[in-house]
C-alpha positions in Angstrom: -14.4 -40.3 22.8 -17.9 -40.0 21.3 -18.9 -39.9 17.5 -19.9 -36.8 17.9 -16.4 -35.4 19.0 -14.8 -36.9 17.0 -16.6 -36.0 13.9 -16.1 -32.2 14.5 -12.6 -32.7 15.0 -12.6 -34.4 11.8 -14.6 -31.2 10.0 -11.1 -29.5 11.6 -12.4 -28.0 14.9 -9.7 -27.6 17.3 -11.4 -27.5 20.0 -12.5 -31.3 19.5 -9.1 -31.9 18.1 -7.7 -30.5 21.5 -9.3 -32.7 23.4 -8.9 -36.0 21.2 -5.1 -35.5 21.5 -5.6 -35.2 25.6 -7.3 -38.3 25.7 -5.3 -40.4 23.4 -1.9 -39.0 24.5 -1.1 -41.1 27.6 -2.0 -44.6 25.9 0.4 -43.0 23.0 3.1 -42.6 25.6 2.7 -45.8 27.0 2.9 -47.8 23.6 5.9 -45.9 22.6 7.5 -46.1 25.5 7.1 -49.6 25.6 8.4 -50.2 22.1 11.3 -47.5 22.0 12.8 -47.6 25.6 13.7 -44.2 25.8 11.8 -41.7 27.3 12.8 -39.1 25.0 12.3 -41.4 22.0 8.5 -41.7 23.0 8.2 -38.1 23.9 8.8 -37.2 19.9 6.9 -39.9 18.7 4.1 -38.7 20.7 4.4 -35.5 19.4 5.4 -36.6 15.7 2.0 -39.2 16.0 0.1 -35.9 17.0 0.9 -34.5 14.2 0.9 -37.3 12.1 -3.1 -37.9 13.4 -4.2 -34.6 13.0 -3.2 -34.7 9.0 -5.1 -38.5 8.9 -8.2 -37.5 11.2 -9.8 -36.3 7.8 -9.7 -40.0 6.6 -10.4 -41.5 9.8 -13.5 -44.6 8.6 -14.8 -45.8 11.8 -13.7 -49.1 10.6 -12.0 -49.3 14.0 -12.0 -47.5 17.4 -10.3 -44.2 16.8 -7.6 -45.4 19.3 -6.8 -48.3 18.2 -6.7 -46.5 14.4 -4.0 -44.1 16.3 -2.0 -46.3 17.9 -1.2 -47.8 14.5 0.2 -44.4 14.0 2.0 -44.6 17.2 3.8 -48.1 15.7 4.9 -46.7 12.3 6.3 -43.4 14.5 8.4 -46.0 16.8 9.3 -47.9 13.7 10.6 -45.3 11.7 12.5 -43.7 15.1 14.5 -47.1 16.0 15.1 -46.8 12.5 16.7 -43.8 12.5 18.4 -44.1 16.6 19.9 -47.5 16.2 21.2 -47.8 19.9 18.3 -45.9 22.2 19.8 -45.8 25.6 17.6 -48.3 27.8 15.7 -46.9 30.6 12.9 -49.7 32.7 10.2 -49.1 29.6 7.3 -51.7 31.4 7.7 -49.5 34.4 7.4 -45.8 32.8 4.5 -47.1 30.6 3.0 -48.4 34.1 3.4 -45.0 35.8 1.3 -43.2 32.9 -1.7 -44.8 33.4 -4.4 -46.9 34.8 -3.8 -49.2 31.3 -1.3 -51.8 32.6 -2.0 -51.3 36.0 -2.5 -54.9 37.1 1.2 -56.0 36.7 2.8 -53.0 37.7 3.9 -55.3 41.1 5.6 -57.1 38.7 7.4 -54.8 36.9 9.1 -53.5 39.9 10.1 -57.0 41.2 13.1 -59.2 40.1 9.9 -61.3 38.0 9.3 -57.8 36.5 13.2 -57.3 35.5 13.1 -60.7 33.7 10.0 -59.9 32.1 11.8 -56.3 31.0 14.9 -58.6 29.5 12.9 -61.4 28.0 10.9 -58.5 26.0 13.6 -57.0 25.2 14.7 -59.8 23.4 11.6 -60.4 21.0 11.5 -59.6 17.9 10.3 -56.4 17.2 6.8 -57.6 16.0 6.7 -60.0 18.6 7.3 -57.3 21.0 4.6 -55.2 19.1 2.0 -57.8 19.7 2.9 -58.8 23.2 2.3 -54.8 24.5 -0.5 -54.3 22.5 -2.5 -57.0 23.3 -1.2 -57.8 27.2 -0.1 -54.4 28.4 -2.7 -52.0 26.4 -5.4 -54.5 26.5 -6.1 -54.4 23.1 -8.9 -57.4 21.7 -7.3 -59.4 18.7 -9.1 -58.0 16.4 -7.6 -54.0 17.8 -4.7 -55.6 17.8 -4.0 -56.8 14.4 -5.7 -53.1 13.2 -3.6 -51.3 15.3 -0.4 -53.7 13.4 -2.3 -53.3 10.0 -2.2 -57.2 9.8 -5.0 -59.6 9.8 -5.9 -61.5 12.7 -4.8 -64.7 12.5 -1.3 -62.9 12.3 -2.0 -61.7 15.5 -2.7 -65.0 16.8 0.3 -66.6 15.2 2.6 -63.9 16.3 1.8 -63.5 19.6 1.9 -67.6 20.4 5.4 -67.8 19.1 6.3 -64.6 21.2 4.5 -65.9 24.5 7.0 -69.1 23.7 9.9 -67.7 23.6 9.2 -65.6 26.5 8.5 -69.0 28.3 12.3 -70.4 27.0 13.3 -67.7 28.3 11.7 -67.0 31.6 11.9 -70.7 31.9 16.3 -70.3 31.5 16.5 -67.3 33.6 14.8 -68.9 37.0 
């Protein structure tokens, strides 16, 4: 995503906006499926995120990468949908996420294995913020800085949250083995 395209999109160019949406939709879907664990809700989240993204785009100041900024929108939409749909049906969310794009391809083999099932089970039991931090940091391969920007919190908060989540995951996986 080059700066010129972003500026054109901010000024209302439909072609530039469509290009940005095409470039972002896969990462949005992977994140939404990972957070919501339901493909239909994830599709709804992506559609709502696209509307909010386009509405908020003129206010994007470039203090972070556009993708990172947009992931914050997806996280907020997913949180709202989770509150509205307290009992979403479970789907193998990590496998769906891996099938949607290149990011996270390094764990594709694990996702399809018994260890992958154990990881999915352990992840779904994490508190919401910890699961979000782990997904953004490791599955979407965001830096601490970008994860903090997407989660709208301090870098230290991300570090602490990831540390707590990793400790919890380690213990849960140890119990399952």
